[in-house]
KERO-45623 format. One record per residue (C-alpha): x, y, z. Coordinates in steps of 0.1 Angstrom, whole numbers, padded with zeros to 4 digits, always signed. Layout:
N
XYZ/...
END
This chain:
227
+0248-0270-0829/+0237-0266-0866/+0215-0236-0868/+0188-0254-0888/+0187-0282-0863/+0185-0257-0835/+0155-0239-0851/+0137-0272-0857/+0143-0283-0821/+0130-0250-0809/+0098-0254-0829/+0094-0289-0816/+0099-0278-0780/+0075-0249-0784/+0047-0275-0790/+0049-0282-0753/+0042-0246-0744/+0009-0228-0740/+0001-0202-0766/+0004-0175-0739/+0039-0186-0730/+0050-0187-0766/+0037-0152-0772/+0054-0139-0741/+0088-0154-0750/+0087-0139-0785/+0074-0106-0772/+0102-0103-0746/+0128-0114-0772/+0119-0086-0796/+0126-0061-0768/+0159-0075-0756/+0191-0055-0762/+0228-0059-0759/+0234-0023-0770/+0235-0015-0733/+0252-0037-0707/+0260-0035-0670/+0291-0044-0651/+0291-0046-0613/+0324-0047-0594/+0327-0066-0561/+0293-0061-0546/+0289-0079-0513/+0252-0076-0505/+0232-0103-0522/+0201-0082-0522/+0219-0055-0542/+0233-0079-0568/+0199-0095-0572/+0181-0062-0575/+0206-0051-0602/+0198-0083-0622/+0161-0077-0617/+0163-0041-0629/+0183-0052-0660/+0159-0079-0669/+0128-0057-0664/+0141-0031-0689/+0153-0056-0715/+0190-0057-0709/+0203-0092-0717/+0239-0092-0704/+0252-0086-0669/+0288-0088-0660/+0297-0098-0624/+0333-0089-0614/+0343-0106-0582/+0370-0093-0559/+0370-0099-0522/+0333-0110-0523/+0318-0141-0538/+0288-0138-0561/+0255-0150-0546/+0219-0145-0556/+0191-0135-0532/+0163-0156-0548/+0134-0136-0531/+0147-0103-0546/+0159-0116-0580/+0124-0131-0586/+0139-0154-0612/+0155-0126-0633/+0188-0145-0634/+0171-0173-0652/+0165-0152-0683/+0198-0132-0683/+0232-0140-0698/+0255-0136-0668/+0292-0135-0672/+0315-0140-0642/+0350-0126-0638/+0364-0143-0608/+0393-0136-0585/+0421-0139-0610/+0445-0110-0616/+0427-0077-0625/+0393-0092-0632/+0377-0058-0639/+0404-0049-0665/+0399-0083-0681/+0361-0075-0684/+0367-0040-0697/+0392-0053-0723/+0367-0078-0736/+0339-0053-0738/+0361-0028-0757/+0371-0055-0781/+0333-0059-0788/+0330-0022-0795/+0316-0010-0762/+0322+0025-0749/+0331+0020-0712/+0312+0044-0689/+0320+0046-0652/+0293+0059-0629/+0310+0085-0607/+0291+0113-0588/+0317+0141-0591/+0318+0175-0607/+0337+0163-0639/+0311+0136-0648/+0286+0142-0675/+0249+0140-0669/+0230+0110-0683/+0211+0131-0709/+0245+0142-0724/+0256+0106-0730/+0256+0095-0767/+0241+0061-0773/+0250+0056-0810/+0278+0032-0799/+0271+0003-0775/+0276+0013-0739/+0288-0007-0709/+0280+0010-0675/+0304+0002-0646/+0291+0002-0610/+0312-0002-0580/+0310-0017-0545/+0285-0004-0520/+0309+0015-0497/+0337+0028-0518/+0324+0027-0554/+0345+0018-0584/+0381+0010-0581/+0406+0035-0594/+0417+0010-0621/+0381+0008-0634/+0377+0046-0634/+0411+0050-0652/+0401+0024-0678/+0368+0041-0686/+0362+0062-0717/+0340+0086-0698/+0321+0091-0666/+0284+0099-0659/+0264+0109-0628/+0227+0111-0618/+0214+0145-0609/+0209+0148-0571/+0195+0177-0552/+0194+0165-0516/+0218+0164-0487/+0231+0129-0495/+0254+0126-0524/+0248+0091-0537/+0221+0065-0544/+0221+0029-0533/+0238+0008-0559/+0207-0010-0570/+0188+0023-0573/+0216+0038-0594/+0215+0009-0618/+0177+0011-0621/+0177+0048-0628/+0205+0048-0653/+0195+0017-0673/+0158+0026-0674/+0165+0061-0686/+0190+0051-0712/+0170+0022-0726/+0140+0044-0731/+0162+0070-0748/+0176+0042-0770/+0141+0029-0780/+0131+0064-0791/+0160+0067-0814/+0150+0050-0846/+0184+0054-0862/+0201+0030-0837/+0198-0007-0843/+0196-0018-0806/+0178-0051-0810/+0195-0085-0811/+0206-0102-0843/+0185-0130-0857/+0211-0155-0846/+0211-0141-0811/+0174-0143-0809/+0174-0179-0821/+0200-0189-0795/+0181-0172-0767/+0148-0186-0777/+0162-0221-0778/+0175-0215-0742/+0144-0199-0729/+0121-0226-0743/+0141-0253-0725/+0138-0233-0693/+0100-0231-0698/+0093-0269-0699/+0100-0299-0677/+0129-0322-0686/+0137-0306-0720/+0168-0329-0723/+0146-0359-0726/+0124-0343-0753/+0155-0333-0772/+0169-0369-0769/+0136-0383-0782/+0135-0358-0811/+0171-0367-0822/+0165-0404-0819/+0134-0401-0841/+0154-0380-0865/+0178-0409-0869/
END
């Protein structure tokens, strides 16, 4: 769609929103980032997948990559709390090597691929540089990341742990890592972590439609009046 037409349509659709809703959409948009993204590999518990999406949405991460393997992707609505509605979710389904396909695409976009791996050779989070966009890889509940994913990563990180157990639940791991890194990112004024204007405009157009009833009818009416 022509960008000027898109902006005009967005402005038209915003007239059907309350001032409070418009303010919230723009406020959230200004805090969205694609500088950090999350990749989850073959999770099977719907509550974990949904909690991951909820955590990402809460801290302002826009993109979540779902790599399917043996398990199909499903959302637990009660836990996601509508987070999936506002995220950009990309699926990599059960074709050959879906995780490697995902990693290849992210590397082509300039991401550093960081596997989460609780072993002695992994760096701690506070040692991780964020000047370059980062994609965090998280593995399945029982066995963690596949060897192929670990081998394809640029580096590995771990969360400090001082108890008898040696790993967090997957959803807790995501929440800890992304919240800590996003806050570190926001404190670094030299990193341009926000979305581009085009990205903001595209998301706003999408979000406004999701905030009103039957937006397709309003768009049709606007275009008909436009001639």
